[in-house]
C-alpha positions as CSV (number, residue, x, y, z in Angstrom):
1,M,1.6,-23.6,-4.9
2,Q,4.1,-21.0,-3.6
3,R,7.3,-19.8,-5.2
4,I,9.5,-21.8,-2.8
5,E,7.6,-25.0,-3.6
6,I,8.2,-24.3,-7.3
7,A,11.8,-23.6,-6.7
8,R,12.2,-26.9,-4.8
9,R,10.7,-28.8,-7.6
10,V,12.9,-27.0,-10.2
11,S,15.9,-27.8,-7.9
12,D,15.0,-31.5,-7.8
13,Q,14.3,-31.8,-11.5
14,C,17.2,-29.7,-12.8
15,G,19.9,-30.4,-10.3
16,L,20.2,-26.8,-9.1
17,L,20.7,-25.6,-5.6
18,V,17.4,-24.3,-4.1
19,P,18.7,-20.7,-3.9
20,H,19.6,-20.7,-7.6
21,A,16.3,-22.3,-8.5
22,R,14.5,-19.6,-6.5
23,Q,16.4,-17.0,-8.5
24,V,15.3,-18.6,-11.8
25,V,11.7,-18.9,-10.6
26,D,11.6,-15.3,-9.5
27,C,13.1,-14.1,-12.8
28,V,10.6,-16.1,-14.9
29,I,7.6,-14.8,-12.8
30,D,8.9,-11.2,-13.1
31,L,9.3,-11.6,-16.8
32,M,5.7,-13.0,-17.1
33,R,4.4,-10.1,-15.0
34,Q,6.2,-7.5,-17.2
35,E,4.8,-9.0,-20.4
36,I,1.2,-9.3,-18.9
37,L,1.4,-5.6,-18.0
38,K,2.0,-4.9,-21.6
39,G,-1.3,-6.5,-22.4
40,E,-0.7,-10.1,-23.5
41,F,1.7,-13.0,-22.8
42,Y,1.7,-16.3,-24.6
43,V,3.6,-19.5,-23.7
44,S,3.4,-22.2,-26.5
45,E,1.8,-25.4,-25.4
46,F,0.7,-23.8,-22.1
47,G,-1.6,-20.9,-22.8
48,Q,-2.2,-17.2,-23.1
49,F,-2.6,-14.5,-20.5
50,E,-4.3,-11.3,-21.5
51,V,-5.6,-8.2,-19.9
52,R,-9.4,-7.6,-20.4
53,W,-11.5,-4.8,-19.0
54,S,-14.7,-5.6,-17.0
55,A,-17.8,-3.7,-17.9
56,P,-19.0,-1.0,-15.6
57,M,-21.7,-2.3,-13.2
58,V,-24.2,-1.1,-10.6
59,G,-23.8,-2.5,-7.1
60,R,-25.9,-2.4,-4.0
61,N,-25.2,-2.5,-0.3
62,P,-27.2,-5.5,1.1
63,L,-28.0,-3.4,4.2
64,K,-29.3,-0.5,2.1
65,P,-30.6,-2.0,-1.2
66,E,-32.1,1.3,-2.3
67,V,-28.6,2.9,-2.6
68,E,-26.9,2.2,-5.9
69,I,-23.1,2.3,-6.2
70,A,-21.4,2.7,-9.6
71,I,-18.6,0.2,-10.0
72,P,-16.2,1.4,-12.7
73,P,-14.6,-0.8,-15.3
74,R,-11.3,-2.4,-14.2
75,P,-8.6,-4.5,-15.7
76,K,-8.6,-8.3,-15.1
77,V,-6.1,-10.9,-16.2
78,H,-7.7,-13.7,-18.3
79,F,-6.0,-17.0,-19.0
80,K,-6.9,-19.2,-22.0
81,P,-5.2,-22.6,-21.9
82,S,-3.7,-24.0,-25.1
83,K,-5.3,-26.9,-26.9
84,E,-2.5,-29.2,-25.6
85,L,-3.0,-28.2,-22.0
86,A,-6.8,-28.4,-22.2
87,A,-6.6,-31.9,-23.7
88,A,-4.1,-33.0,-21.0
89,V,-6.4,-31.8,-18.3
90,I,-9.4,-33.6,-19.8
91,K,-7.4,-36.8,-20.2
92,T,-6.1,-36.6,-16.6
93,L,-9.5,-36.0,-15.1
94,A,-11.1,-38.7,-17.2
95,A,-8.5,-41.2,-16.1
96,K,-9.3,-40.3,-12.5
97,G,-13.0,-40.7,-13.2
98,L,-13.7,-37.0,-12.4
99,K,-16.4,-35.1,-14.3
100,E,-18.1,-31.8,-14.0
């Protein structure tokens, strides 16, 4: 879903004009970004975003498998859903008859 789609839904549900809803969505996303860049961001009943570092790895070029390439560690954003969100997803998928 793109920001404008989120803004339109916020506009419909909250009675805001779309440009105002877009400003709210942009502000919330920027706030989330700033907090994630600090290392961790938690939204109750939704989940937690945190920065984790990947381990260094050795990669290979498929065309030249004898050549090894060192892949340095890098930061990745990890999301862990809250218990409430995870339960809601399971309940919704079970109601639709969807499984793994």
